[in-house]
C-alpha positions as CSV (number, residue, x, y, z in Angstrom):
1,M,-181.9,100.1,-8.6
2,K,-185.2,101.6,-7.7
3,T,-184.3,102.1,-3.9
4,R,-181.0,104.0,-4.9
5,G,-183.1,106.2,-7.2
6,I,-185.6,107.1,-4.5
7,E,-182.6,107.6,-2.0
8,K,-180.8,110.0,-4.7
9,W,-184.0,112.0,-5.0
10,A,-184.5,112.0,-1.2
11,V,-181.1,113.5,-0.6
12,L,-181.4,116.0,-3.5
13,S,-184.8,117.2,-2.2
14,L,-183.3,117.6,1.2
15,A,-180.2,119.6,-0.4
16,L,-182.7,121.8,-2.1
17,L,-184.7,122.4,0.9
18,V,-181.8,123.2,3.0
19,S,-180.2,125.7,0.4
20,S,-183.6,127.4,0.2
21,A,-183.8,127.8,3.9
22,V,-180.3,129.2,3.9
23,F,-181.1,131.5,1.2
24,A,-184.2,132.8,2.6
25,G,-182.4,133.6,5.8
26,N,-184.4,133.4,9.0
27,Y,-183.5,136.0,11.3
28,V,-184.5,135.5,14.8
29,V,-185.8,138.5,16.8
30,D,-183.5,139.5,19.6
31,A,-186.2,140.3,22.3
32,S,-183.8,141.9,24.8
33,N,-182.6,144.5,22.2
34,S,-186.1,145.2,20.9
35,T,-188.5,147.7,22.3
36,V,-192.2,148.4,21.9
37,G,-193.7,151.5,23.5
38,W,-197.5,152.1,23.7
39,H,-199.4,155.4,23.8
40,G,-203.1,155.9,24.5
41,K,-205.1,158.8,24.9
42,K,-208.4,160.0,26.7
43,V,-210.6,163.2,26.7
44,T,-209.0,164.2,30.1
45,G,-205.2,163.0,29.0
46,E,-203.0,160.3,28.1
47,H,-200.8,157.4,29.2
48,Y,-198.0,155.6,28.0
49,G,-195.7,152.7,28.7
50,T,-193.9,149.7,27.3
51,I,-194.5,146.0,26.5
52,D,-192.2,143.3,25.8
53,I,-191.7,141.0,22.6
54,K,-191.9,137.4,23.6
55,E,-190.4,136.0,20.4
56,G,-190.4,136.1,16.5
57,S,-188.6,135.9,13.3
58,L,-188.1,137.9,10.0
59,E,-187.8,136.2,6.5
60,V,-185.0,138.1,4.8
61,V,-183.9,137.5,1.2
62,D,-180.9,139.5,-0.2
63,G,-181.1,141.8,2.2
64,E,-184.8,142.6,2.1
65,I,-187.6,141.6,4.4
66,K,-190.2,139.3,2.9
67,G,-192.3,138.2,5.8
68,G,-192.2,137.5,9.5
69,T,-193.9,136.8,12.8
70,V,-193.8,138.5,16.1
71,S,-195.4,137.6,19.6
72,I,-196.0,140.1,22.2
73,D,-196.2,139.4,25.8
74,M,-199.4,141.0,26.9
75,Q,-198.7,140.1,30.6
76,S,-195.6,142.4,30.6
77,I,-197.8,145.8,30.0
78,S,-196.3,148.5,32.1
79,N,-197.0,152.4,32.7
80,E,-194.3,155.2,32.6
81,D,-196.2,158.2,33.2
82,I,-197.7,157.6,36.6
83,T,-195.2,157.9,39.4
84,D,-197.5,156.8,42.2
85,A,-196.8,153.3,42.7
86,E,-200.4,152.5,44.0
87,M,-202.1,154.4,41.0
88,N,-199.6,152.9,38.5
89,G,-200.4,149.4,39.7
90,K,-204.2,150.3,39.4
91,L,-204.0,151.3,35.9
92,V,-201.8,148.3,34.7
93,G,-204.2,145.9,36.4
94,H,-207.1,147.6,34.8
95,L,-205.3,147.3,31.3
96,K,-204.7,143.4,32.1
97,S,-208.4,142.9,33.3
98,D,-211.3,141.9,31.0
99,D,-212.3,145.8,30.7
100,F,-209.2,146.0,28.4
101,F,-206.9,143.0,27.1
102,S,-207.9,140.1,29.2
103,V,-204.2,138.9,29.4
104,E,-205.0,135.9,31.8
105,T,-207.1,134.3,29.0
106,H,-205.1,136.0,26.0
107,P,-201.5,136.3,27.3
108,T,-200.0,136.9,23.7
109,A,-200.7,139.0,20.9
110,T,-199.3,138.1,17.4
111,L,-198.5,139.7,14.1
112,V,-198.2,137.8,11.1
113,L,-196.8,139.6,8.0
114,T,-198.8,138.6,4.8
115,D,-197.4,141.2,2.3
116,V,-194.3,143.3,2.0
117,K,-193.6,146.3,-0.2
118,K,-190.3,148.0,0.0
119,S,-189.6,151.7,-1.4
120,G,-185.9,152.5,-0.8
121,P,-185.3,152.0,2.9
122,N,-188.9,152.1,3.8
123,Y,-191.4,149.3,3.9
124,T,-195.2,148.9,3.8
125,F,-196.2,146.0,5.8
126,T,-199.6,144.4,5.6
127,G,-200.4,141.6,8.2
128,D,-203.0,139.8,10.4
129,L,-202.9,141.1,13.9
130,T,-204.6,139.0,16.9
131,I,-205.3,140.6,20.1
132,K,-207.7,139.2,22.6
133,G,-208.5,136.3,20.4
134,T,-209.5,138.4,17.5
135,T,-207.6,138.6,14.2
136,K,-207.9,141.7,12.0
137,P,-205.8,142.9,9.0
138,V,-203.4,145.9,9.7
139,S,-201.2,148.0,7.3
140,F,-198.5,150.1,8.6
141,Q,-195.0,151.7,7.6
142,A,-191.4,151.1,8.9
143,S,-187.6,151.8,8.0
144,S,-185.1,149.3,7.9
145,T,-181.3,149.1,8.5
146,T,-178.8,146.3,8.4
147,E,-176.1,146.3,11.1
148,G,-173.4,143.4,10.6
149,D,-175.6,140.3,11.0
150,A,-178.6,142.1,12.5
151,V,-181.6,143.8,10.9
152,K,-183.3,146.6,12.7
153,V,-186.9,147.6,11.9
154,E,-188.2,150.8,13.1
155,G,-192.0,152.1,12.9
156,E,-195.4,153.1,14.3
157,L,-198.6,151.0,14.2
158,V,-201.8,152.5,14.9
159,I,-204.5,150.2,16.3
160,D,-208.2,150.7,16.5
161,R,-208.8,148.6,19.9
162,S,-212.7,148.4,19.1
163,D,-211.7,146.0,16.4
164,Y,-210.5,143.6,19.3
165,D,-213.6,144.0,21.3
166,V,-211.7,146.1,23.9
167,R,-214.6,148.1,25.0
168,Y,-213.9,150.1,28.2
169,G,-214.8,153.7,27.9
170,S,-215.1,153.2,23.8
171,K,-217.7,155.4,22.1
172,S,-217.8,152.4,19.6
173,F,-219.8,150.6,22.4
174,F,-221.2,153.1,24.9
175,D,-223.1,156.5,24.4
176,N,-222.9,159.4,26.9
177,L,-219.5,159.0,28.1
178,G,-218.3,162.7,28.2
179,D,-215.0,163.4,29.8
180,K,-214.8,159.7,30.5
181,M,-214.2,158.7,27.0
182,I,-211.0,156.8,25.9
183,Y,-210.2,157.2,22.4
184,D,-210.2,153.9,20.3
185,D,-207.0,154.3,18.6
186,F,-203.8,153.6,20.4
187,T,-200.2,153.6,19.3
188,L,-197.3,151.2,19.1
189,N,-193.9,152.7,18.4
190,F,-191.3,149.7,17.9
191,V,-187.8,149.1,17.4
192,V,-187.4,145.5,16.3
193,V,-183.9,143.8,16.1
194,A,-183.4,140.5,14.4
195,K,-180.3,138.4,14.0
196,K,-179.2,135.5,11.7
């Protein structure tokens, strides 16, 4: 009798677990339809390009985002403003090097949402961002729309690279850089599409 009771509780617990998972609604990030653009500035100009999302998921309850995780493929960094192939390659190689993001050692960057606040179609997301092996809290705003079985999140995240030990040309680490200074803040503009 005790065994049957245990079995019933096991079945009931499993049923509750499954129903909770279905209710919570894990949406898988569609990397092929999601985009991330980066934009960095220096005293003498600016550069911009793209970087790919590797994988991720969003927690959606009753149509509202409650949490999520997104992983970025740091090896996919590309540049879009330099047309000369050799110069373009040099910049991308430099960004991948230990001067910047050390992508060989740290091939992914990860954002884990820790708090979500919603106001109309807009969200304020707070999370832990890990770049180059260092994790720091970040906060940013984004909007969300639902299209069929997909959720689209669009927004902008400004990152202080000095928080992640990205030192090259940074006034936070070096003095007297003059016109060789690269600003610490860089921007990620993103469109993340996730589907059931």
